[in-house]
Wavefront OBJ file of the C-alpha trace (Angstrom):
o trace
v -7.606 194.597 256.078
v -10.207 194.349 258.789
v -13.159 196.052 260.427
v -11.091 196.779 263.522
v -8.709 198.977 261.510
v -11.634 201.014 260.183
v -13.114 201.431 263.638
v -9.771 202.355 265.176
v -9.045 205.135 262.657
v -12.568 206.517 262.987
v -12.343 206.598 266.782
v -8.920 208.233 266.744
v -10.007 210.819 264.182
v -13.142 211.771 266.112
v -11.038 212.182 269.241
v -8.270 214.271 267.694
v -9.308 215.835 264.361
v -11.721 218.748 264.044
v -13.198 218.099 260.593
v -14.002 220.995 258.222
v -17.516 222.178 257.381
v -18.869 219.703 259.909
v -21.055 219.735 262.970
v -18.971 217.145 264.808
v -21.935 215.913 266.870
v -23.570 214.671 263.662
v -20.900 211.976 263.487
v -22.698 210.243 266.312
v -25.143 209.215 263.554
v -23.431 209.946 260.229
v -20.593 207.612 259.238
v -17.034 208.905 259.011
v -15.262 207.136 256.162
v -11.700 206.002 256.955
v -9.809 206.208 253.665
v -6.786 203.948 253.384
v -5.828 204.537 249.752
v -7.053 205.791 246.405
v -6.635 204.680 242.830
v -8.259 206.196 239.782
v -11.787 207.370 240.544
v -12.061 205.135 243.610
v -11.255 205.527 247.301
v -10.803 202.464 249.517
v -11.229 201.954 253.251
v -9.200 199.603 255.446
v -11.541 196.707 254.695
v -11.035 197.172 250.979
v -14.525 198.564 250.412
v -14.486 201.047 247.568
v -16.266 204.372 246.958
v -16.591 206.137 243.617
v -15.390 209.691 244.233
v -18.302 211.363 242.431
v -17.423 214.823 243.763
v -13.670 214.708 243.063
v -12.913 215.076 246.786
v -14.379 218.584 247.055
v -13.937 219.310 243.342
v -10.135 219.076 243.249
v -9.212 215.629 241.946
v -9.440 216.013 238.169
v -7.457 213.007 236.961
v -8.012 210.444 239.659
v -6.186 209.370 242.760
v -2.567 208.187 242.547
v -2.343 209.348 238.955
v 0.831 207.867 237.488
v 1.792 210.948 235.467
v 1.399 213.388 238.362
v 3.111 210.917 240.713
v 6.070 210.666 238.372
v 6.412 214.438 238.106
v 6.275 214.880 241.877
v 8.816 212.140 242.534
v 11.187 213.784 240.076
v 10.663 217.199 241.651
v 11.134 215.793 245.158
v 14.653 214.711 244.273
v 15.449 218.171 242.867
v 13.872 220.893 245.002
v 11.125 220.532 247.583
v 10.859 224.210 248.546
v 12.594 227.555 248.367
v 11.245 230.941 249.369
v 9.857 232.930 246.472
v 10.795 236.299 247.961
v 14.174 237.107 246.454
v 14.453 233.675 244.779
v 12.789 231.935 241.887
v 12.644 228.429 240.448
v 11.623 226.660 237.274
v 8.251 225.186 238.364
v 6.848 228.588 239.367
v 8.172 230.329 236.257
v 6.962 227.615 233.880
v 3.527 227.472 235.495
v 3.096 231.256 235.340
v 4.136 231.269 231.675
v 1.789 228.454 230.695
v -1.204 229.956 232.477
v -0.537 233.324 230.845
v -0.488 231.596 227.455
v -3.870 230.006 228.219
v -5.275 233.537 228.633
v -3.705 234.572 225.306
v -1.257 236.582 227.451
v -4.024 238.925 228.561
v -3.400 237.969 232.193
v 0.363 237.806 232.178
v 1.268 238.041 235.866
v 0.777 235.207 238.370
v 0.752 235.642 242.140
v 0.927 232.355 244.055
v -0.932 231.438 247.248
v -2.172 228.337 249.025
v -5.967 228.054 248.756
v -9.045 229.562 247.187
v -10.001 231.955 249.970
v -6.438 233.300 250.001
v -6.601 233.898 246.254
v -9.849 235.846 246.685
v -8.347 237.968 249.448
v -5.289 238.661 247.284
v -7.453 239.799 244.373
v -9.485 242.081 246.653
v -6.344 243.579 248.175
v -4.684 244.009 244.789
v -7.715 245.771 243.368
v -7.983 248.235 246.249
v -4.227 248.845 246.374
v -3.964 249.349 242.603
v -6.627 252.061 242.746
v -4.922 253.682 245.741
v -1.548 253.666 243.980
v -3.236 255.499 241.114
v -4.543 258.175 243.468
v -8.077 256.770 243.719
v -8.041 255.510 247.281
v -11.763 256.198 247.658
v -12.425 253.108 245.480
v -12.507 250.637 248.351
v -15.929 248.983 248.142
v -16.685 245.592 246.578
v -19.671 243.986 244.897
v -20.767 240.354 244.887
v -23.803 238.448 243.662
v -26.649 237.195 245.809
v -25.939 233.642 247.029
v -22.278 233.955 246.079
v -19.519 231.993 247.813
v -15.882 233.055 247.741
v -14.338 231.470 250.827
v -14.480 231.463 254.597
v -11.639 233.698 255.748
v -12.778 237.068 257.093
v -12.034 239.053 253.946
v -13.533 236.417 251.647
v -16.666 236.257 253.803
v -17.186 239.935 253.031
v -18.004 238.963 249.430
v -19.820 235.744 250.344
v -23.608 235.675 250.606
v -24.311 232.231 252.077
v -25.757 232.704 255.541
v -24.605 229.441 257.105
v -20.957 230.394 256.560
v -21.319 234.095 257.267
v -23.841 234.862 259.985
v -21.801 233.707 262.987
v -18.955 236.062 262.064
v -21.045 239.035 260.955
v -19.582 241.446 263.548
v -16.112 240.859 262.084
v -16.993 241.299 258.427
v -16.608 244.298 256.118
v -19.658 243.835 253.940
v -19.823 244.166 250.163
v -22.751 245.336 248.076
v -24.927 242.325 247.179
v -26.584 242.491 243.750
v -29.125 240.159 242.142
v -27.760 236.950 240.647
v -28.516 236.116 237.009
v -29.129 232.529 238.121
v -32.240 233.725 239.973
v -33.243 237.095 238.530
v -32.265 236.432 234.922
v -29.547 238.140 232.905
v -31.381 241.342 231.996
v -32.659 242.066 235.514
v -29.286 241.242 237.086
v -27.394 243.508 234.675
v -29.957 246.233 235.293
v -29.422 245.972 239.039
v -25.645 246.124 238.587
v -25.917 249.180 236.348
v -28.061 250.943 238.954
v -25.430 250.298 241.634
v -22.601 251.413 239.345
v -24.415 254.637 238.529
v -24.744 255.373 242.246
v -21.410 254.142 243.627
v -18.837 253.691 240.813
v -16.537 256.342 242.261
v -16.257 254.187 245.398
v -16.246 250.709 243.833
v -12.961 248.844 243.464
v -14.199 245.570 241.992
v -17.063 243.177 241.425
v -16.400 239.479 242.006
v -18.361 236.661 240.394
v -18.299 232.893 240.036
v -18.520 232.540 236.252
v -21.450 230.439 234.938
v -22.051 228.370 238.102
v -22.553 229.481 241.704
v -21.464 226.194 243.216
v -22.067 226.530 246.968
v -25.449 228.121 246.214
v -26.592 224.718 244.971
v -24.960 224.645 241.528
v -26.999 227.663 240.363
v -26.236 228.135 236.663
v -26.614 231.164 234.391
v -25.978 232.206 230.802
v -22.554 233.378 229.607
v -24.103 236.546 228.168
v -24.216 237.936 231.711
v -20.413 237.910 231.862
v -20.136 239.587 228.468
v -22.415 242.413 229.565
v -20.793 242.678 233.002
v -17.355 243.089 231.401
v -18.708 245.952 229.281
v -20.312 247.522 232.336
v -17.067 247.357 234.324
v -15.201 248.992 231.435
v -17.818 251.725 231.159
v -17.723 252.646 234.858
v -14.077 251.882 235.688
v -14.590 248.933 238.049
v -12.338 245.874 238.179
v -13.822 242.465 237.356
v -12.632 239.510 239.444
v -13.483 236.029 238.138
v -13.461 233.443 240.908
v -12.719 230.342 238.827
v -11.581 228.318 241.836
v -14.353 225.747 241.428
v -15.386 226.329 237.803
v -11.962 226.651 236.157
v -9.675 223.921 234.852
v -12.241 222.559 232.417
v -15.200 222.083 234.756
v -17.661 224.082 232.650
v -16.446 222.761 229.294
v -13.661 225.257 228.544
v -10.447 225.584 230.517
v -11.561 228.961 231.882
v -15.307 229.472 232.276
v -14.904 233.087 231.102
v -13.889 231.857 227.662
v -17.532 230.981 226.972
v -18.423 234.668 227.309
v -15.582 235.800 225.043
v -14.119 238.020 227.765
v -11.188 238.215 230.135
v -11.536 239.743 233.595
v -8.965 241.892 235.365
v -8.225 239.090 237.836
v -8.697 235.307 237.679
v -8.526 233.263 240.881
v -7.561 229.599 240.419
v -7.213 226.784 242.932
v -8.814 223.352 243.547
v -8.201 221.404 240.336
v -5.107 223.301 239.224
v -2.807 220.917 241.127
v -4.837 217.852 240.160
v -5.998 217.518 243.749
v -2.509 216.777 245.029
v -1.244 219.812 246.946
v -2.610 223.147 248.207
v -2.075 225.790 245.559
v -3.869 228.882 244.341
v -2.982 231.502 241.799
v -4.178 235.008 241.000
v -3.652 236.007 237.374
v -3.851 239.678 236.472
v -3.207 242.191 233.709
v -0.200 244.358 232.864
v -1.891 247.567 234.005
v -2.639 246.134 237.459
v 0.966 244.982 237.792
v 2.245 248.369 236.601
v 0.349 250.170 239.364
v 2.659 248.510 241.929
v 5.953 248.841 240.006
v 7.823 251.608 241.826
v 10.942 252.396 243.871
v 8.712 252.963 246.904
v 8.394 249.734 248.907
v 5.014 250.743 250.285
v 3.596 250.827 246.767
v 4.534 247.169 246.278
v 2.116 244.320 246.935
v 3.333 243.225 250.362
v 1.514 239.923 250.713
v 3.055 236.510 251.236
v 2.924 233.144 252.916
v 5.836 230.867 253.686
v 5.052 228.296 250.989
v 4.264 230.741 248.181
v 4.981 229.084 244.829
v 5.962 225.775 246.417
v 7.891 223.800 243.750
v 6.091 220.526 244.465
v 2.660 222.119 244.135
v 3.714 223.956 240.978
v 5.110 220.762 239.481
v 1.833 218.967 240.206
v 0.048 221.795 238.389
v 2.394 221.529 235.416
v 1.739 217.781 235.222
v -1.984 218.535 235.347
v -1.651 220.956 232.424
v 0.325 218.298 230.543
v -2.600 215.913 230.921
v -4.954 218.524 229.468
v -2.666 218.972 226.474
v -1.823 215.319 225.826
v -5.141 213.554 226.451
v -7.594 215.759 224.503
v -9.390 216.208 227.805
v -11.917 218.908 226.946
v -13.213 217.064 223.874
v -13.345 213.761 225.752
v -15.189 215.454 228.614
v -17.876 216.565 226.161
v -18.363 212.979 225.023
v -18.510 211.668 228.578
v -20.922 214.383 229.682
v -23.257 213.475 226.821
v -23.162 209.834 227.926
v -23.836 210.726 231.561
v -26.637 213.109 230.553
v -28.355 210.322 228.647
v -27.893 207.848 231.484
v -29.383 210.336 233.961
v -32.565 210.965 231.958
v -34.678 208.509 233.997
v -33.517 210.335 237.123
v -34.228 213.735 235.554
v -37.832 212.574 235.020
v -38.200 211.304 238.602
v -41.403 212.526 240.265
v -39.447 214.183 243.098
v -36.659 215.720 241.007
v -36.750 219.380 240.016
v -34.409 221.540 237.951
v -32.124 218.928 236.433
v -29.206 220.896 234.977
v -25.653 220.593 233.716
v -22.708 222.707 232.677
v -19.675 220.908 231.335
v -18.895 218.128 233.805
v -21.149 219.528 236.562
v -24.559 217.864 236.952
v -27.156 218.803 239.571
v -30.809 218.475 240.493
v -33.053 219.555 243.346
v -35.132 217.127 245.388
v -38.677 218.046 246.328
v -38.464 217.346 250.053
v -38.674 219.385 253.243
v -36.199 217.585 255.454
v -33.096 219.083 257.065
v -31.579 215.611 257.420
v -31.836 214.833 253.702
v -28.213 215.564 252.795
v -26.804 213.457 255.641
v -29.123 210.542 254.881
v -28.347 210.734 251.160
v -24.620 210.727 251.966
v -24.994 207.612 254.139
v -27.137 205.808 251.552
v -24.656 206.677 248.816
v -21.829 205.095 250.804
v -23.837 201.898 250.998
v -23.918 201.927 247.193
v -20.195 202.608 246.730
v -20.637 206.317 246.010
v -19.049 209.303 247.727
v -21.567 212.137 247.259
v -22.254 215.168 249.426
v -25.486 217.057 248.633
v -25.814 220.786 249.300
v -29.031 220.858 251.286
v -31.587 219.226 248.988
v -29.447 219.759 245.880
v -27.701 216.619 244.679
v -24.757 217.188 242.386
v -22.054 215.249 240.598
v -18.653 216.666 239.758
v -16.699 213.504 238.939
v -13.052 213.116 237.942
v -12.385 213.406 234.229
v -11.017 209.862 234.033
v -14.256 207.918 234.572
v -14.756 205.130 232.053
v -18.087 204.612 230.333
v -19.030 201.746 232.666
v -18.272 203.923 235.693
v -20.425 206.748 234.322
v -23.351 204.357 233.878
v -22.792 202.960 237.365
v -22.794 206.501 238.783
v -26.114 207.290 237.103
v -27.878 204.109 238.214
v -26.644 204.169 241.785
v -27.482 207.840 242.190
v -31.063 206.922 241.276
v -30.978 204.003 243.726
v -29.605 206.251 246.464
v -32.312 208.843 245.908
v -35.074 206.245 246.104
v -33.647 204.777 249.302
v -33.290 208.220 250.876
v -36.825 209.232 249.982
v -37.956 205.995 251.623
v -36.093 207.232 254.740
v -33.920 204.144 254.861
v -30.204 203.753 255.257
v -29.735 200.267 253.898
l 1 2 3 4 5 6 7 8 9 10 11 12 13 14 15 16 17 18 19 20 21 22 23 24 25 26 27 28 29 30 31 32 33 34 35 36 37 38 39 40 41 42 43 44 45 46 47 48 49 50 51 52 53 54 55 56 57 58 59 60 61 62 63 64 65 66 67 68 69 70 71 72 73 74 75 76 77 78 79 80 81 82 83 84 85 86 87 88 89 90 91 92 93 94 95 96 97 98 99 100 101 102 103 104 105 106 107 108 109 110 111 112 113 114 115 116 117 118 119 120 121 122 123 124 125 126 127 128 129 130 131 132 133 134 135 136 137 138 139 140 141 142 143 144 145 146 147 148 149 150 151 152 153 154 155 156 157 158 159 160 161 162 163 164 165 166 167 168 169 170 171 172 173 174 175 176 177 178 179 180 181 182 183 184 185 186 187 188 189 190 191 192 193 194 195 196 197 198 199 200 201 202 203 204 205 206 207 208 209 210 211 212 213 214 215 216 217 218 219 220 221 222 223 224 225 226 227 228 229 230 231 232 233 234 235 236 237 238 239 240 241 242 243 244 245 246 247 248 249 250 251 252 253 254 255 256 257 258 259 260 261 262 263 264 265 266 267 268 269 270 271 272 273 274 275 276 277 278 279 280 281 282 283 284 285 286 287 288 289 290 291 292 293 294 295 296 297 298 299 300 301 302 303 304 305 306 307 308 309 310 311 312 313 314 315 316 317 318 319 320 321 322 323 324 325 326 327 328 329 330 331 332 333 334 335 336 337 338 339 340 341 342 343 344 345 346 347 348 349 350 351 352 353 354 355 356 357 358 359 360 361 362 363 364 365 366 367 368 369 370 371 372 373 374 375 376 377 378 379 380 381 382 383 384 385 386 387 388 389 390 391 392 393 394 395 396 397 398 399 400 401 402 403 404 405 406 407 408 409 410 411 412 413 414 415 416 417 418 419 420 421 422 423 424 425 426 427 428 429 430 431 432 433 434 435
């Protein structure tokens, strides 16, 4: 392990790899971290320096890196079946995963369509909604609704229901725009429901579906709202005949305190989109769960009435087996209850930070913690990131919003370390140092 190995991998990556969500020129000043291995909540570079993965590697790594249980399941699956096409074939991992997810929705959402990533799942749900209405003779229902500041992915269709300018503006000429309605995280529940009702009264005959991120709008800066909004939105969709799509890609799999965020509102949508944590952070996988009546709209002798969407690795057995091992961990380790205990400990440890003179809007939902920093500085997030690395933390603020979305496996000492070093990182960044 040596500095030269770190430098070599950084240089080679900058020469050959176009990194996601990155202005590559910034890496002239912002460090690129060469990861050699991971274990538990920690990532290690080629010198052996460690970094606490406080954001679960973009919110996917629920049970730590190189998790022994998920590793064991994947090794077993690798010796059995690595892949088989899911068109015309089936296999145990896909069937078992679909069955277990349906059971988690009390069999309300009993049909699983497999894809590769979150944006693909969103596009599938949008296409399914439109096509289901058309198959029922209501082809005029082809418009969609999203919330202000919503994020649902960066493919062209998903951008149509995304309202974050930095992702969307460059591609505006290519996008089929949705209706954008006030978010309860900003306008409040009553005003947001009122705005949705007004739109429904005007356009329900043309609306296929409304899509929301339940409880937390993550890319908007971890904007949080009350579950009562979802309860009222479900009733509104039923009243006006509009599908409800719950994008649980970031907030599902226990992140908000329940396995599905929608459970806290006592409702089930017409579609649930899952990805990120469902495979434990191991392999690309997304799933769209939907109801019997949606499925029935496509069930016909006519091929053109079927849902003709696919990708080559749909229902990949390895990814499905990783997801099954992830669900096993939820069942066997009392994860949701333990997460509540850990969140209470982290909340207490973060109280000095919450009272910091420059901190605004400290908030939490389940295992998601966030606060806003009172600073007008476009370089803040990059400087905070660099300072965090110096303190063995991997954190990636959204603008001036600092958030934590750690793996579920952090020990108490690691939670306390995360709280203290986040405070240290903030102080160093406000002092405009990287040291």
